[in-house]
Structure formats: structure tokens, C-alpha cells
C-alpha positions in Angstrom: 194.0 39.3 109.3 193.3 40.6 112.6 191.4 43.7 113.3 192.6 46.7 115.5 190.0 45.9 118.2 191.3 42.5 118.2 194.9 43.3 118.3 194.8 45.2 121.6 193.1 42.4 123.8 195.8 39.9 122.2 198.7 42.0 122.9 197.5 42.9 126.7 196.9 39.0 127.2 200.6 38.4 125.5 202.0 40.8 128.1 200.0 39.3 131.0 201.4 36.0 130.3 204.8 37.4 129.9 204.7 38.7 133.1 203.5 35.7 134.9 206.3 33.7 133.2 208.7 36.3 134.5 207.0 36.0 137.8 207.6 32.5 137.7 211.2 32.5 137.0 211.7 34.9 139.7 210.2 32.5 142.1 211.9 29.8 140.4 215.2 31.3 140.8 214.6 32.2 144.5 213.8 29.0 145.4 216.8 27.4 143.8 219.1 29.7 145.6 217.5 29.1 148.8 218.0 25.8 148.0 221.9 26.5 147.2 222.2 28.2 150.6 220.6 25.6 152.7 222.8 22.8 151.2 226.2 24.3 151.2 225.9 25.4 154.6 229.1 24.9 156.9 228.6 22.4 160.5 226.1 24.3 162.8 227.5 24.0 166.2 224.3 24.3 168.0 225.8 24.1 171.6 228.3 26.8 171.0 225.6 28.8 170.3 224.1 28.6 173.8 227.7 28.9 175.4 229.0 31.9 173.6 226.2 34.3 173.9 227.5 36.2 176.4 231.3 35.2 177.0 231.7 36.8 180.4 229.2 34.7 181.9 226.9 31.3 181.1 223.3 31.8 180.7 221.1 31.1 183.7 220.2 27.1 184.1 223.1 26.2 181.9 226.1 24.7 184.0 229.6 23.5 183.0 230.3 20.1 184.8 233.4 17.6 184.6 232.6 13.9 184.5 235.4 11.1 183.8 238.0 14.1 183.1 235.8 15.6 180.4 233.7 18.7 180.2 230.0 18.9 179.5 227.1 21.2 179.6 224.4 20.4 182.2 220.9 21.9 181.9 218.7 22.7 185.4 215.7 24.0 183.3 214.3 25.3 180.2 214.8 29.0 179.7 215.1 31.5 176.9 218.9 31.3 177.0 218.7 27.7 175.5 216.6 28.6 172.6 216.8 30.7 169.5 215.7 31.0 166.1 216.8 29.0 163.4 217.8 31.9 161.3 220.1 33.9 163.6 223.4 33.1 163.0 222.7 29.7 162.0 220.5 28.7 159.1 220.8 32.7 157.4 218.7 33.5 154.7 217.4 29.9 154.4 213.8 29.3 154.4 213.6 25.4 154.0 215.4 23.1 156.1 218.3 20.7 154.1 217.0 17.6 152.9 220.1 15.4 153.7 221.4 16.3 157.2 224.0 14.6 159.9 223.6 15.0 163.7 226.9 14.8 165.5 226.4 14.9 169.3 228.7 13.5 172.4 226.8 12.8 175.6 227.2 11.1 179.1 223.8 9.7 181.0 223.9 8.4 184.2 222.5 4.9 184.8 218.8 4.5 184.8 218.2 8.6 184.1 217.0 7.8 180.6 214.0 5.8 181.6 211.5 8.8 181.1 211.2 10.8 178.2 214.2 13.4 177.5 214.8 15.6 174.6 218.4 16.6 173.8 217.1 18.8 171.2 214.2 19.9 169.3 213.2 22.4 166.1 209.7 23.6 167.0 207.2 25.5 164.4 206.3 28.8 165.1 203.1 29.9 167.2 199.9 29.7 165.2 197.4 32.1 167.0 194.0 32.3 165.5 192.5 35.9 165.0 189.2 36.2 166.6 187.1 39.2 167.3 186.4 40.0 171.0 182.4 39.5 170.6 183.9 36.1 168.9 186.1 35.2 171.8 183.2 35.9 174.6 180.8 33.8 172.6 183.2 30.9 172.8 183.7 31.3 176.3 180.1 30.3 176.8 180.4 27.0 175.9 182.5 24.3 177.2 182.7 22.8 173.7 184.7 25.9 172.3 186.5 26.0 175.7 187.8 22.6 174.9 189.1 23.9 171.4 190.9 26.8 172.5 192.7 24.6 175.4 193.5 22.2 172.3 194.8 25.0 170.3 197.2 26.4 173.1 198.7 22.9 173.6 199.6 22.9 169.9 200.7 26.4 169.5 204.2 25.0 168.9 204.7 21.7 166.7 207.9 19.8 166.4 209.8 19.7 163.1 212.2 17.4 164.4 214.3 16.4 167.6 216.0 14.0 169.5 214.6 12.3 172.5 215.6 9.5 174.9 213.6 7.0 176.4 215.0 3.9 178.5 217.3 2.2 176.4 216.1 3.8 172.8 217.0 6.7 171.2 214.2 8.5 169.1 214.7 10.6 166.1 211.5 12.5 165.3 210.3 14.6 162.6 207.1 16.0 160.8 206.4 14.4 157.4 205.2 16.2 154.4 201.8 14.8 155.4 202.0 16.6 158.9 202.3 13.3 161.1 205.2 13.0 163.2 207.2 10.1 162.2 209.2 8.2 165.4 212.6 6.4 164.2 213.4 4.2 167.3 216.9 2.9 167.8 216.4 0.0 170.3 219.3 -1.3 173.0 221.7 1.1 172.1 222.6 1.1 175.9 223.8 4.9 176.1 222.5 5.2 180.0 225.8 3.6 181.4 227.3 6.5 182.6 230.2 6.7 179.9 230.6 9.2 177.2 229.5 8.3 173.9 229.7 10.0 170.5 226.7 9.3 168.2 226.1 10.3 164.6 222.9 10.0 163.3 222.3 10.4 159.1 219.4 11.2 157.8 218.4 11.1 154.2 215.0 11.2 152.5 214.4 7.3 152.6 217.1 6.5 155.6 218.0 6.9 159.1 221.3 5.5 160.1 222.8 5.8 163.5 226.5 5.3 164.4 227.5 4.8 168.2 231.3 5.1 169.1 232.5 4.7 165.3 231.0 1.3 165.2 228.8 -0.3 162.7 225.6 1.7 161.6 222.2 0.9 162.8 219.8 1.5 159.8 216.3 2.2 159.6 213.8 2.7 156.8 210.9 4.9 157.8 207.3 4.3 156.5 207.0 8.2 155.9 210.0 9.9 154.4 212.0 12.9 155.9 210.4 15.8 154.2 211.6 17.6 151.2 212.6 20.8 152.8 210.2 21.8 155.6 209.7 25.5 156.0 211.9 27.2 158.5 210.1 30.4 158.9 209.6 31.6 162.6 211.2 28.2 163.7 213.2 28.0 166.8 215.9 25.6 168.2 215.4 24.4 172.0 218.4 22.5 173.4 218.2 20.3 175.9 214.3 20.3 176.3 211.4 21.2 173.9 211.0 24.5 175.7 209.1 22.8 178.8 210.3 21.7 182.0 208.9 18.2 181.2 211.4 16.2 179.1 214.2 18.1 180.4 217.5 16.4 179.4 219.4 15.4 182.7 222.8 14.1 181.5 225.6 16.3 180.0 226.3 17.2 176.3 229.6 17.8 175.1 228.7 18.2 171.6 225.7 19.1 169.2 226.3 19.7 165.7 224.1 19.8 162.6 225.9 19.1 159.4 223.8 20.1 156.1 224.2 18.0 153.2 226.8 15.1 154.0 227.7 12.2 156.3 229.6 13.2 159.2 230.8 9.7 159.8 233.3 10.0 157.5 234.7 13.2 159.2 235.4 11.7 162.7 235.7 7.9 162.2 237.9 6.2 162.4 238.9 7.6 165.9 241.1 6.6 168.3 239.1 7.6 170.9 235.5 6.7 169.1 233.4 7.5 172.5 235.1 11.4 172.1 235.2 11.5 168.6 234.8 15.6 167.9 234.0 17.3 164.9 233.1 20.6 166.7 233.3 21.1 170.6 232.9 24.3 172.1 235.8 25.9 173.3 234.8 26.5 177.1 234.7 22.5 176.9 238.1 22.2 175.8 239.8 25.0 177.9 240.7 23.2 181.4 242.6 26.5 182.2 239.5 28.4 181.8 238.5 30.4 185.5 236.5 33.4 185.8 236.5 36.2 188.1 232.9 35.4 189.8 232.8 31.7 189.8 229.3 31.9 191.1 227.9 34.0 188.0 229.6 31.7 185.5 228.0 28.8 187.6 230.5 26.6 186.8 230.4 23.9 189.5 234.1 23.5 190.8 234.0 19.9 192.6 236.4 17.6 193.7 235.7 15.5 190.7 237.5 18.4 188.9 240.9 18.0 190.7 240.7 14.4 191.0 238.2 12.4 188.9 236.5 9.2 190.6 235.4 6.2 188.6 236.4 2.6 187.1 237.1 4.0 183.6 238.8 6.8 182.5 240.3 8.1 179.3 243.7 10.0 179.1 243.9 12.8 176.4 245.8 15.9 175.7 242.7 17.7 176.8 242.9 16.6 180.5 246.8 16.7 181.0 247.8 17.1 184.2 244.4 15.6 185.5 244.2 13.2 188.6 242.2 10.1 188.5 241.5 7.7 191.3 240.3 4.3 190.8 238.7 3.1 194.0 238.4 -0.9 192.7 242.3 -0.7 192.4 242.9 1.7 194.9 245.4 3.4 192.7 245.8 7.4 192.0 246.8 8.0 188.4 248.2 11.2 186.5 247.5 12.0 182.8 250.5 12.8 180.9 248.4 13.6 177.7 248.3 10.1 176.6 248.4 7.3 179.1 248.0 7.2 182.9 251.0 7.1 184.9 250.7 5.5 188.3 251.3 7.7 191.4 250.1 5.7 193.8 248.7 2.0 193.1 247.4 -1.1 194.7 246.3 -3.5 192.4 246.7 -7.2 191.6 250.3 -8.1 189.8 251.1 -11.5 188.6 253.5 -13.3 190.9 253.6 -16.9 189.6 251.7 -19.5 187.9 250.3 -22.6 190.1 249.4 -25.9 188.4 245.8 -26.1 189.3 244.1 -28.9 187.7 245.1 -32.0 185.3 242.5 -33.1 182.9 242.9 -36.6 181.6 241.2 -36.4 178.3 240.4 -39.4 176.1 243.2 -38.4 173.3 245.3 -35.8 172.4 243.8 -32.4 171.8 244.3 -30.0 169.6 242.1 -26.8 170.6 240.3 -26.0 173.3 237.3 -23.2 173.6 236.3 -21.6 176.8 232.9 -19.9 176.5 230.1 -18.8 178.9 226.8 -20.7 178.9 224.0 -18.4 180.2 222.0 -20.0 182.8 224.5 -22.9 182.8 228.0 -21.8 183.7 231.6 -21.8 182.4 232.0 -24.3 179.7 235.2 -25.7 177.7 234.8 -27.6 174.6 237.8 -29.9 173.7 238.7 -31.3 170.2 239.9 -34.7 170.4 241.9 -35.9 167.7 240.6 -39.7 168.3 237.7 -40.5 166.0 237.0 -43.5 168.1 236.5 -41.5 171.6 235.2 -38.2 170.0 235.4 -35.1 171.4 234.0 -33.5 174.8 232.3 -30.2 176.8 233.4 -29.7 180.0 231.8 -27.5 182.9 233.3 -25.6 185.3 232.2 -26.3 188.9 233.9 -23.2 190.3 237.2 -25.3 191.4 237.7 -27.4 188.3 236.5 -28.9 184.8 234.4 -31.8 185.1 233.0 -34.0 181.9 229.6 -32.6 180.7 229.0 -33.9 177.0 230.4 -36.2 174.4 230.4 -35.6 170.7 231.0 -37.9 167.7 233.8 -36.2 166.0 236.4 -37.3 163.2 239.9 -35.9 163.8 238.5 -32.7 165.3 240.9 -29.9 164.9 239.0 -26.8 166.7 235.9 -25.5 168.4 234.4 -22.1 167.9 231.5 -20.6 170.3 228.8 -18.1 169.1 225.6 -16.7 169.9 222.5 -15.6 167.8 220.2 -13.6 170.0 219.6 -15.8 172.8 220.4 -19.1 171.1 224.2 -20.8 171.6 226.0 -22.7 169.3 229.4 -24.6 168.7 230.9 -25.1 165.4 233.5 -28.0 165.1 236.4 -28.6 162.5 236.5 -32.3 161.5 239.6 -33.6 159.5 239.3 -37.2 159.3 236.4 -38.0 157.1 233.0 -39.2 158.3 231.9 -43.0 158.1 228.9 -43.4 155.5 229.6 -40.3 153.6 231.6 -41.6 150.8 231.7 -44.3 148.2 233.8 -47.2 148.4 236.7 -46.2 146.0 236.6 -42.5 146.9 238.3 -40.9 149.6 236.5 -40.0 153.0 234.8 -36.5 152.9 235.3 -34.1 155.6 232.0 -32.8 157.1 231.9 -30.0 160.0 229.2 -30.0 162.0 227.0 -26.8 163.8 225.8 -27.6 167.1 222.8 -25.6 169.2 222.3 -25.8 172.8 218.7 -27.3 173.5 217.5 -25.8 176.8 214.8 -29.0 177.2 217.8 -31.5 176.9 220.3 -29.5 178.6 222.6 -30.3 175.9 224.0 -29.6 172.3 222.3 -31.0 169.5 223.4 -31.2 165.5 221.2 -28.6 163.7 223.5 -28.6 160.5 226.3 -30.5 158.5 229.0 -28.3 156.2 231.3 -30.1 153.8 235.0 -28.9 154.3 238.2 -29.6 153.5 240.2 -30.6 156.5 239.1 -27.7 158.2 241.5 -26.2 160.7 239.6 -23.4 162.4 235.8 -21.5 162.2 235.7 -17.9 163.2 232.0 -16.6 163.9 231.3 -12.5 163.7 228.6 -10.4 163.2 228.1 -7.2 160.5 225.3 -5.0 160.4 223.4 -7.6 162.7 224.0 -10.5 160.2 226.0 -13.7 161.4 228.6 -15.0 159.6 231.2 -18.1 159.6 234.6 -18.6 158.0 236.2 -21.7 157.8 239.7 -22.5 157.1 240.0 -25.1 154.8 243.5 -26.5 155.0 243.6 -29.0 152.1 242.0 -31.2 149.5 243.1 -34.6 149.5 246.7 -35.3 150.5 248.4 -32.5 148.4 246.2 -29.9 147.5 246.7 -26.9 149.8 245.9 -23.9 147.5 241.9 -24.1 147.8 239.1 -21.9 148.7 238.2 -21.2 152.2 234.4 -20.2 152.7 232.5 -17.3 154.4 229.0 -18.8 155.3 225.8 -16.5 156.2 223.0 -17.0 158.1 219.8 -17.3 156.2 216.7 -16.6 158.4 214.5 -18.1 156.3 215.9 -21.5 155.6 217.3 -21.3 159.5 220.8 -22.7 158.0 224.4 -21.0 157.1 224.6 -20.7 153.1 227.9 -19.9 151.1 228.5 -15.9 151.2 231.9 -15.6 149.5 235.0 -17.7 148.4 238.4 -16.7 149.6 241.6 -18.4 148.2 243.7 -19.6 150.7 247.1 -21.7 150.9 247.0 -24.4 154.0 244.8 -22.4 155.9 245.3 -23.0 159.4 243.4 -19.9 161.3 241.0 -16.7 160.8 240.9 -13.9 163.1 238.1 -11.2 162.9 238.3 -7.7 164.5 237.0 -4.1 164.4 239.1 -1.0 164.0 236.2 1.9 164.5 233.8 1.1 161.9 235.9 -1.1 159.8 235.6 -5.1 159.8 238.6 -6.9 159.0 239.3 -10.8 158.8 243.2 -12.1 158.4 243.9 -15.7 157.4 247.0 -17.9 158.6 248.5 -19.2 155.4 250.6 -22.2 156.4 251.4 -24.0 153.1 251.2 -23.6 149.2 252.4 -27.3 148.1 255.9 -26.2 147.8 256.8 -23.5 150.5 255.8 -22.4 154.0 257.1 -19.0 153.0 253.4 -17.7 152.0 251.6 -14.4 152.0 249.0 -14.3 154.7 246.2 -11.8 154.0 244.3 -9.4 155.7 241.0 -8.4 154.3 238.7 -5.6 154.9 235.0 -5.7 154.5 233.4 -3.1 151.8 230.2 -3.3 150.1 229.1 -6.8 151.4 232.1 -8.8 151.2 235.7 -9.0 152.1 238.4 -7.3 149.7 242.4 -7.5 150.4 243.6 -5.0 152.7 247.3 -6.0 153.2 249.4 -9.0 152.6 252.2 -10.1 154.9 254.7 -12.7 154.4 254.7 -15.5 157.2 256.5 -18.9 157.5 253.9 -22.1 158.3 251.5 -19.1 160.0 249.0 -21.1 162.5 247.6 -18.1 164.3 246.7 -14.7 164.5 245.9 -12.7 167.7 244.4 -9.1 167.6 244.6 -7.2 170.5 244.7 -3.7 171.9 246.8 -1.7 174.5 245.1 1.8 174.9 244.5 3.2 171.9 247.1 0.8 170.0 246.2 -2.1 167.7 248.4 -5.1 167.6 248.0 -8.1 165.4 250.4 -11.1 166.7 251.2 -13.9 164.2 252.4 -17.6 165.3 255.1 -18.9 162.6 255.1 -22.5 162.7 258.7 -23.4 160.8 260.5 -22.5 157.8 260.8 -25.4 155.2 264.2 -25.1 153.8 264.9 -26.2 149.9 267.2 -28.7 151.1 267.8 -30.0 154.6 265.8 -30.2 157.7 262.9 -27.5 158.5 263.8 -24.5 160.7 261.5 -24.7 163.9 263.2 -22.0 166.0 262.0 -19.0 164.3 260.8 -15.3 164.7 256.9 -15.0 165.2 256.3 -11.4 164.9 253.9 -8.8 166.5 252.6 -5.9 163.9 251.1 -2.5 165.0 248.2 -0.7 162.9 249.8 2.6 161.7 246.7 4.8 161.6 248.2 7.4 159.3 249.8 4.9 156.7 246.5 2.6 157.2 248.7 -0.6 157.3 250.1 -3.1 159.9 254.1 -2.7 160.5 256.5 -4.7 162.0 256.6 -3.8 166.0 258.4 -7.1 167.5 260.3 -10.1 166.9 260.0 -13.0 169.2 261.9 -16.0 169.0 259.3 -19.1 169.3 259.5 -22.9 168.6 256.8 -24.0 166.1 254.3 -21.8 167.7 250.7 -22.8 167.1 249.1 -20.1 169.3 249.1 -16.7 170.9 246.6 -15.6 173.9 246.4 -12.3 175.0 245.1 -11.2 178.5 245.4 -8.5 180.7 245.6 -8.5 184.9 245.3 -5.2 186.6 247.5 -3.0 184.7 249.6 -5.2 183.1 248.9 -6.7 179.7 250.3 -10.2 178.6 250.9 -12.4 175.8 251.6 -16.3 176.1 252.9 -18.5 173.0 252.2 -22.0 172.4 255.7 -23.7 171.6 255.3 -27.0 170.2 258.3 -28.4 168.8 261.9 -27.6 168.8 262.9 -30.1 166.0 264.2 -32.7 168.5 261.3 -32.7 171.2 257.6 -31.7 172.0 258.3 -31.4 175.9 259.6 -27.7 175.9 258.4 -24.5 177.6 255.7 -22.2 176.5 256.7 -18.7 177.3 254.5 -16.0 179.0 255.6 -12.2 177.9 254.5 -9.0 180.4 254.0 -5.3 178.3 256.7 -3.2 179.0 255.8 -0.3 177.0 258.7 1.0 174.9 260.4 -2.4 175.5 257.2 -4.2 174.0 256.9 -7.9 175.5 259.5 -9.3 177.6 259.3 -13.0 179.2 258.4 -13.5 182.9 257.6 -17.1 183.1 258.3 -20.3 181.6 256.2 -23.2 181.9 256.9 -26.8 180.9 254.4 -28.1 178.0 254.3 -31.2 176.0 253.1 -30.6 172.4 251.1 -27.4 173.3 248.5 -26.8 171.0 246.5 -24.0 172.5 246.3 -21.6 175.3 243.1 -20.0 176.6 242.6 -17.3 179.5 239.3 -17.2 181.8 238.3 -15.9 185.1 235.6 -17.3 187.9 234.8 -15.8 190.9 237.8 -13.0 190.6 240.3 -15.5 190.0 242.2 -16.0 186.9 243.1 -19.2 185.1 245.3 -20.2 182.1 244.3 -23.6 180.6 246.3 -25.4 177.9 246.0 -28.5 175.6 248.4 -31.0 174.2 248.6 -32.5 170.9 251.1 -35.2 171.7 249.4 -36.4 175.1 246.0 -37.3 176.6 246.0 -34.2 179.2 245.3 -30.6 179.3 246.3 -28.7 182.4 244.9 -25.5 184.1 246.8 -23.1 185.8 245.9 -20.6 188.7 247.3 -17.3 188.4 248.2 -16.0 192.0 248.5 -12.5 192.5 249.8 -9.9 195.2 
């Protein structure tokens, strides 16, 4: 039993313990409540806070300018008007910064302007001044050592919590880690200083920082020091366009600057029809084109000729700049924005008049495909896939007026070439469909092997680097996703009859320095792959031609999800031989070349429609836009000349003859594509467009005659 003397201290100790626990609970509750308020915040429009401090006039050193028909803010110097405490109307009652944030900004940087360090915005820690007695300060002034200490303390009165900085072609995201050191996440080669508008989304969590530019593929950085778990905001201040000093002042235009706590803002604004101006929250002053004050000098809005008539080589037409005029000095044209597209008021640009036969290339055999590409340091080249195994295939070089033979290759029933690059290295891959001697046993059928070549700067030619087993490969497609290089092969058939087989996606392995199987996709007589992107999404569409029974089979559009391709949409096609993706303005199209319809009884039908599909952004699928009558079409080629857009089809066979016209179509807006030129061809298998020294050309290959032809596009 406890005595009375023992009970009193025990009870007091117990009460003290309960009080400490209650205080702890109150502290915990306060912290939890603080975090709730920090993470549940709405997007914080930092730029609006600067522009809307006083609606009657703009703050000193803040100006609104217009470039390429779009308004942005320009800062002529640091000022108290562009700095404000983080707690004022923004992070109210929030003592800790959110752990996960997104930063959305739209900016324009003049070419070469970002070669120095420039700060887009910073969040700085409060000043920390040491308290010293007057006598102590006097004693410190007596020694050089203590004067140096004072100077150092003065320089460090404001410390950076986080910020965005530009230097050369790099974007830097800076933050102070838990240990006190400043972490610098560098995104290199972003190429923002091209005098164009760009929208950037920076997503930050505890272990990763990613950057998306114009709704493209994200760039990721995994910093060595993690983003701090709730840095203190007490007394901190935002600085817009600087870090509070003249040095490091942002010299470009800023249209949007939004801080989004607790979510990935990329999903809110992407995909977008205008990814360079994708908007989450733009200040009203930058949207209202009719804004005019009574005293323009007090407002400090620069009214220049550029606001009435913008001048430049490129310009976007949106509802925001409806009625805006644009002059293109290169085309000598004046255009009016109707809210969607530019309408020509006065123009003097190239128009296609007619096509002139420029060169006949005598080839070693019939040619199924031609690939035109630019080889850095060498010039324009054309790789031709010849049918003959005896003569092989060849690469030609353009000598500014014509193609000349450059290099021969040993190929076996070559059907297609594809050019691609990895870094500064250039590659060619050929599709073989004829077997290769020495690759099979006596009683077995020949095996097909496609070959990858790499350009050797030392030898000045392409050399073999890898051989890949394929099955009568009809096409290769090369593309990059998240800095990784992929190759897709269209396997047409295995043996003579098996058309329902897998086509393969290969991925480059940097360790083994070779392409390795990444994914198998079931195809039916695959003829062609076409890779394309829409905003941040990656697509791959296959042209399926034959399943062993009928040519009426589904071609498939795949979309990239979580590291592999998954079915996005199927489209009924008839011996599909080619897909061509192209864009006109903000509209996205896919054109399929249908080869022929195999009848259950009787002859095949070669005069059938090929179809152009348009992407319905709302419905998120491709819908039929236009049918065009073709004759065993095997290729579409899209190109633009001046303000005009063209499609040319390779008609190869009408059921009786291989000598027939391939047709060039011009885009006529609501009318779609209309025929404008008929070009006589023989068994046409491929069309390629290229330009040289300001002149435009078309080249076609023949699968029925040992020749290819180059046409020069005459303009007026």
C-alpha cells in the first residue's frame, strides 16, 4: 500500500504526464491540419497575383507585350511589386510547403537570350539577422576577419527554398533539401530559346522530377537529394521573374505561371490541340484583347505595330486573337485570323503549277521501296530496295541535281529500307523476303534475315552491325519513346501460307549494343507500320493485308501504355498496304491504302476505295473522313508546299495493266482532297517527297520495271 506522502507526488507526476500527452496530441492535430490545408489547395496562379494587385494600372517594371499574336508579361527590373509573401492570399495558414507539386508555365524566350542565368521565379527564405549588442558590433568592425563574416552573413540573408532558372539550353529546377544543400535538377537540350511560345509542366514528388514540354514525352530526373518533406514557409516570399536582384532577371515573356499542389497537372492540360499554348490558368489581362485603359502610359502596356499586325515566319491562330493580322515576310503574305485558321488577305507564295520529269534512274532490278534521308556531313541519300538477289540493293547520293550510285548491298528479295538515328550515329535496316544462302539446312526452306547497317565515318559507307530473323518482312519502323529506341518489323508470312503470325517490337539494349525483342504483336499478313504521336500519346498502326482466307481484315491502332503497346482501335481494311499519318493545322489524319478485295468467287476487285480517317478528339477515336477511289494502292505520301497540302497515291494495278496513273490530290478544306495531277507510272510501289536548295521533288519506284523517276515540282 502507498502512503499519503507517496501518493501526492505520484498523482502530480501522473497529471503532468497527461498534460504532456494532451499537448502532444494538440501539436499532432495542428500538424495534421496544416498538411491537410497544404495539400488540398487549389491551383495557385502566381502571375495573376502580380498583375491584379491594382486592376487600375500595372505595377512598376511590369509590362504587357504581344509576340506572335499572344500576350505575355515582361519584367524590366526587380521591384517590390513582383514579390509577395507566400502566406498572402496563396498558401494561407500553411506553414509547410506541399510535398508533391506541379508547376505549369508558358513562356517565350528570344534566341540566344537564355545564355546567361535567368530566374523565372523563386521562393526565398526569410532574412535571418543575428542579434548583436552595439559594443559587440564595434568590436567586430575592428578585425578584418569579423568584417568578412558580416559580409558573408549579409549575402546569405535570403536563402532559396525553390526556384526555376534558365541557362543556355538548360532548364534548372532548384530546391533546398532537408540537409540544407541546394539540389540542381538540370534538364538539358530543352531548346526553349527559339523565339517560340512553349508550355512546360514540371512535376515534383519526393524522389522524382519530370518535365513535359508542349505535351510531349516527359523527361525524368531522379535527384540524389530528395525533395524536402514539407519545408517551412514561415516568412518566405515569392519573387516572380527574378530572385529579388537585377542579376538573373528573366528577359523573356511569361504568360502562365501556376503552382498546383498535390497533383500531376499534365493530365489537366494534355493532350491539347495547341500544346505550345496549353492553358491551366492564364491571367485575364493576357486573354482580353479588347483591354484598353484610359492612360496607357500609367498602365505601361506597350502598344506597338506588332499588336495590330504581328510579323514572323510562324503564327498560331486561336479564338483569343480572332481578328488579328499576321504578315509572313518569307511568303510576302498578309493573313487574318478567323479564330481557327488564317485566311489569306494578300499573299505571294509558291503554288504548284505542274510536275516536270527530272531524272530517270536505271536500277539493277525492279524496286519495291525507296527511302530518302539526310546523312549529316555527307548529304541527301536514297536507299532503294531491289527485288533481285543477284544484283542486291543500292544507296544513291544526290549531287544537287541528280541521284548517283554510291554503295551496293547484298540483299535477298529486299522489300523496304528504313533510316533512323541514335545520338550522332546513323543506321539503315533492310527488309528481306527471299532467304539468305548458308542460313538453312539442305532439306529446310530458306530462312529470312533482315540486316541492320551503321554508317562508318572511317570507311565512308554503311557496314553490317546486326542480323535479325524475320518472316518475309515487308516494313521496318523506327521510333523513340522516353529516350529509348525501338524498331518494329512487319512480318508478312511464315512459309508460303501462314500469314497469321507475330510481328515484333525490338528495343535497343545499350549494354549488348544490339536490338532485342521487347514485345510480340499478332498480325495478319502485315504490310506496314506507321508510328506517330498526338500530344503525349504514342501510337503505332499496322496495315494487315491477308489472314490466309480473305483480305477483309482488321488493321489495328495501338497506343503505348505502361511500357508496351495495347489495342486502341481496330479498322476494317481490304489488303491494307500502307498507313500515312499527317496533320493539317490542329487536325490529325490517317490515310490507308487498300490493295484489293478478294472475292469469294470470281476475280479480285482492284478498283476500291482507300480511306482517310480523322481523329475525333472528343470521342478519342479515328472516324471516316473521305473515301478516294484507288487501283491496288500500295502507298500514300503527304507533303506541303507553301500554304498548300498534298497527298499522292501509288496506284499499281487495275486488274489488267500495271501502266496507269498515280494521282496527286490537293487539300481543299471542306471538300477534302481533290485530284489535280495525273502522273503516268509503271507498277508504282512507292512515292517519296524531298527538297534540295529550295526546290521540291518527288521520286517514285517501280516494282515492275528496272527504273525509278524523279519529278521536279514547278511553282509560280
